[in-house]
SEPA-453101 format. One record per atom (N, C-alpha, C): x, y, z. Coordinates in steps of 0.05 Angstrom, whole numbers, plus 5000, padded with zeros to 4 digits. Example, Ala and Ser with C-alpha at 12.3 -4.5 7.8 and 13.67 -1.06 7.14 Angstrom:
2
526448865156524649105156526449345156525749555142527349795143525850015157
//
This chain:
375
501749765000500050005000501850255000501050454984502450704984502350835012504550925022504551075047504051365040503351515061503051805057505851925057506552075036509152205035509052455019510952625023511152885008513952904996514052954970516553004957516553284944518653434951518953704940520553684914519453784892520753764866522354004858521154244862522454484854521854714873523654904875523055154889523855384871522455614875523155864861522756084881524956184893524556354916523456184938521456284952520156124973518055944962517155994937514955824925516055544920514255344924514955064922512954914905513954704891512154524878513054234883511154054886511853784893509353604890509453374903507253174902506953054930504453044939503652884962502652614952503852394961502852124953501052024975498751924967496951794986495951534973494851344989493751104977491451154957490151384959487951454940488851624917491451674914492351824891494152054899495352174879497252394883495852664885496952834901496053114903498353294894497953424871500053604861499953864876502353954885502454204901503954414885503254674889501154764906498354674897496754604917494054484912491854664923489754694907487354824918485154614923484054614947482054414954479254534954477554454935474754544937473454444963471554594973470354524999467754374994467654125005465153965004463953945031462854165041461954195069460353955078458053895065456253685074456453445056458853365049459453135031458553195002458653454995458253534967459353804963460653844940461354114932458854234919457754434931455054524924454854584894452754494881452054534853453854384834455454194844457254044827456953744831457153584809457453294811460453234818460953024833463752964839465552934815464552804794466152764770466753034756464953224759465353494748467553644764467553604790469753724807472453604798472453344794474953214786475853324758473853374741474553474714475753754714475353904735476554174737479554154744480453914752483253874759483753844789481653824805482053794834483053514841485253504857486353254866485353164893484053354908483253304935480953494942479153394959476953554970477153585000475853795010475653825039472753765049472553615071469953565083469953685111467553765120467353905146466353715168468153665187467653485210465153575225464953835231462753935247460053885234459853955208457253915194456653615192458553455185458053165180457453015207458653105229458052965254455253025264454153265256451453335264449353205245450053195219448253095199449853005175449852745167448052525177449152375201451452455212453052345234455252165222457552175236459952025228459351725230457851645250457251365254455551255230453651415220452051325197453851305172455551505168457351505144459151255145460151195169461850955173460350695166457850675175456250435169455750415139455650635125455050635097457650625080459850565093462250505078464350725077463850945093465851165094465151385075466451615079465751855065466251835035468451705027469051684998466751554983465951324994463751174980461151324982460651445006458151585011457651814990459851964984459552194966460652144938461451894933462451814906464851974897466851994915469352134909471651944916473151854896475151644900477851764906478252024902480852144907481152214937483452334945483752404974481752604984481252585010479552785024481052865049481053125054482053245080479553325096479553255121477453355139478553555159477153775163478053955185477153835211478053965233477653835260474953905272473554095262471054185274471454435292473954495298474554715316473554985306474055045281473255305271470255345271468755135261465855165260464555175288465755035307464755055335464855345344467155475337467555745346465655945331465155885305463756085289460756035287459855785290457055715284455455635309456755495327455255375349454155585368451855515380450655685401451655595428451855775446452255715475454555515478456855575468459155395471460655445497461755235508463355265533465955125528468055285532470855185527472155125553473354885555474954805579477454675569479254605587481654455580480954195566478754075575477953815564477053835535475554035528474454065501472354275499470554245481468454455477465754315477463854415493461054335492459554555478457554475462456154675446453354565439451654755430449054675419449154695389447954495376447854485347446454725335447454835314446155055300443754945284443454685282441254565266438754535284439154395307436754335323437054385353439354515360439754575389440654345406441054115394441953885411444753935421445453815444447953865457450153665449452553765444454753595436457353675449459253495449461953565459463953465438465853645433468253555417470653595434472253385436474853395449476853315428479453335433481353235413480952945407480252785427479852495423477352445406475152595412472752555396473052645367474552865363475052965336476652745320478552615333480052405319478252165313476452105331474551885327472651945304471552185303469752265282471152245255473652355253475052355228475852065219476351895239476951615233474451475221472151535233469651415223469051515194469651775189469251875162471151745142473551675152475451535134477051725117477351975126478852175111481852105109483152195088485952125084487752315100487052565102488552755118486752865140487652825164486152895188487453135201485853325210486953565223486653535254488753605269488453595298486553805308485353755331483353935342484654175355483754415347484954655357482854865365483655065379481855285385482555515366480555645355480955865337480056125351481956285361481056535374480256735353478256895358477457105339479357335342480457435320482157675320480357915316481058155326483458205342483158115370485358035382485457945410488158035422488258055448490758135461492857915458495357985460497557795458497157575479496357655503496057465525493857265518491657365507489457175499490256995477491757105457492656935434494656725445496456805463498456615474497056395489495056465506493656265522492256065504490856175483489456005464491355825449493655935440495555775425496655545442497255605467498355385484496355175490493755245492491655045495491554875469491755005446491754855421494054665419496354745430498754565429498354325448497054365471496354135488494353945474492454075460490553915445491853765422493853895410495353765388496653505398497853515422499053265433496953055438494653135449492452945453491352835427491253005406490352915380492252705369494852755372496952575362496652305376496352315403496152075419493651915411491352055406488851915400488851815371490251945353490351865325491651595322493751545338495051285338496551225312496750975305498250885282496250805260495950975239494050915218495450935191496750715182498250715157496550815134497650995117496251095094494551345100494151405126492751645134494751835147494252095144496052295155494652475175496252575194495252765214496853025212495453245209496853505206496453665233498553785242498453975264497754255254496754425272495954695264497354905281499055065267500455285280498455505286498655615310497055845318499056065327497956285338499756495348499056775337496756795323495957065314497957185295498457445300500357595282502957655297503557485318505957535334508157335328510357415316512457225308513357035330513757145354514756975376512856745383510156815382508156605388507956405365508256495340508256315317510556115319512956225327515256055329514955855351513955945374513455765397511555535389509455615374507555415365508855215346510355315327511655135307513554945321515055045341516954865356515454655371513154725383511554525398510554305379509554395356508454195337510654015326512954135320515153975308516153775328516153845354516953655375515053415375512453475373510453255373510753085348511053215325511553075300508953015285508653145262506253105245507053045216505052955201505552885172505453135155504253345165504153605152503353815172503554065164503154285183501354495171499354585185497554795176498255055190497855275175498055535187495255635192494455625218491755685225491455975235488956055240488456315252488956555234489056505207489156725188486656715170486356925153483956945137481456945155481657075178479457105196478757395201479357565181478657845183480958035188483457925189485658105195486558265171485658195147486358345123488758215109489058265082491158135067493958225076494258475081496958575089497958435114496258405134497058275159497557975154495857855137496157565131498857525117499457685096501957655082504357715101503857895120505957955139506757715155504757555164505357305179506557095160505557085135506556885116509456945107510357195111513157255104515057105122514157015146516056875164515056605173512356575176511356335190512056075175511756055149512455795136515355705142517155905145519955845150520355715177518455735196518755595222518055295220516855215197515854935195517954765179517854505184519654325170519454355139521754355126521854395097520654155083520953915095520253665081517353575086515653755096512853685101511053895087508653805079506854005066505954215086505454455075504554685091501854765080499854785097497154825090496055085102495255275086494055525096491055495095489755505118486955435120485155675113483155615096481055815090481756035071483655985053484556195034484256085006483156244988482156504991481556604963481756864959481456994933483956934916483656954889485956884872488557024880488457284886490957424893491957344921490157254939491057144965492556884960491556714942492756454937495456494925495656674905498256714892500356824912499457014929501257124949502156914970500356724976501056514995503056314983502556244958504456054945507156184943507256444936509756594934511356574960509856554983511156555009511556275020511156065004511955795013509655615022507155685015504855515022504355305000503555055008503154834990500254764985498454825004495654745002493854965013491554985000489555185009486755075005484755185018481955125013480355375017478055385003476255615008473555554995471455655007468755624996468255834974470056014970469556244953468756174924470155994910469255944882466455834880465655664899462955554897460855744908461455884930459556084941459156314921461356404909461156624890459456544866459856294857458356194834455356194839454456134863451656134870450456414873452156614876451156884879451757054855452356934832452657074807455357204803457457114818460157234815461857034800463257124779465156954765467957074768469856904773472656984775474056924748475357114736476757074711479557184713481057144691483757254690483757554692481557674684481357974685479758074709479657904730478357994754475557874757473858004772471257904780469158014761467157844754464957924738462357874754460658074755458058044768455958004746455157744742453357674720450557804723449957894747447358024751447058284735449358414730449258684718448058684691446458894686444958924661446758934636449259014639451059024616451358764602450758534616451158274604448758164589446458304591443858194582443858134552445358294536445358254507448158164496449858074515452658024507452957724498453557684472453757404462456457274469458257424481460957324486461057154511463056974514463356814538464556984561464456874585465657004608468657054602470056864591472856884584473356724559474156864537474356724512476656514511478556534530480756344531480256114551477956114564477355904584476055664570476755424579475755184566473555044583472555174604470555054620467855044604465954874612463354854597461855124597461955284618460555534618461555724597464155724593465355904573465255784545465555524543465455394516462755404503460655374520457955324509455855534514456455734530454355924538455356214537453556394531454156674530453656814557454857044559454257214583451257274584450057314561447157374560445557144573446356894565444856664576445356644606447856674615448456654643447056874659446857114648445357324660442457254663441257144641438457064641437856854662439456634663438756414681439256504710441156684715441456784742439056944750438257134733435857304738433357134742433256904729430856724730430956524753433056544769433456364791433556064782434756024759434955744749437455614761437155354769439355214782441855204765441555194738443855164721445755404724444755634733446355864737448655804757447855714781449855644801451755424792450555234777452255004767454355104748453655264729455555354708457655544720456755734736458655924748460555794768459455594783461255454802463355294786462455154765464355004749466455194738465655414727467655604716469555694738468555774761470355874783472355654792471355414796473155204804475255144783474355144757476255104735478455324735477555574739479455794739481455764762480455694786482255664809484355444804483455214792485255004786487255074764486355244745488055334724490355504736489655674755491755834769493855644781492855434795494655254809496555114789495355024767496954884747499155074735498355324730500255514718502455574738501755594764503855644784505755404787504655164787506354934788508354934765507454994741509154994717511255224720510355454729512255684731514355634752513655514775515655454796517655244784516655044771518454844759520354964739519355164724521055284703522755514714522355584740523855814751522956084741520456104733519356354722517056464738516956394764514656474780514256774781516456934785516157224787514957344761515857244738514757344713511757264710511157014718508356924717506557104735507557154759506057314779505557604768507557714755507357984744505157984723505157784706503157764685500357724696500157564717497657504731496357774741498057934755497058184766496358384743498058384722497558564700494858504686494258254682491758174670489358264687489558224713487458294732486958594732489158744729489059034730487559144705487358994684485959084660482959104665481958944683479058944688477558804666474958774669473358624650473458754622472858584601472758694574470658914572471059094553469259314549466359214542464359344553461559264545461159314515459359164504458659204475457059464471
//
């Protein structure tokens, strides 16, 4: 059986490209992971997600434990079979959603008790329970359970939260045990304070993980602050393990993160934007709701090979969005996911060729042009 492993193939500055090997297939890095919150990438068939070039999906522990429950998914053969996705799946730990969605949560050293946002039922997640849920789901990459403090917060509060997360990381490691072919990632915390980030990285490296996430960013601190942390934080982590930036992001966030040494990212943005009439293209963002598109026979992007651009006009996409037709979200989501994967592929090629800086310059220059002129 293939073991979980990471091989670094090329670097260009801090940017890296390589391959993560798993028993369910290879993940080319840098990798963008579409988010399949409730065992589905909204508005997409699994085979369509694969067709965009995605090597791995993300599933949400919190949502799946509440509905349909991890125990039910396990009885039905695990998450891959349940959602008809044969490639790798990464599951988050549930920590972020508990902090952002749950009502009446109570945090202790032991874990978090909370009421479900669905029906008000009471639940507890501890590091041990998070590992159990993710084992029942059968995900390939498991995230250790951490606490996500809301920023801004005082250094003292961030430090206290980070140290709790490090104790939980050790408990997650202990509970995960020995699971050949499955990987456990630790999560660095520490806000925007270099000393706390370094302390967190050292604690995680001592425990030893298969990969390392940079947590606690993309939570409202702004791009400049996020890039400020990414200028140093990846360098605290082992060179020979994948680095995952959680919850990022917009195309220029992704490019900036890869430039600073990040290997993996996930975000709901391409699918959520697609359902609200937003298309991401090489020339920036398009709002298909706008009246300027009503008579436009041109595609969203004439150089894009996705089905929305190959087969449909802006006028049609404007019409089906205005008419609340389901195909609107389907086509725009497919386009957005295709575009995000196209960016990843181009960055992998540019890093391998040693031309990342030139590629990045062209990327920003195209976006600065803005959308094509109206007819």
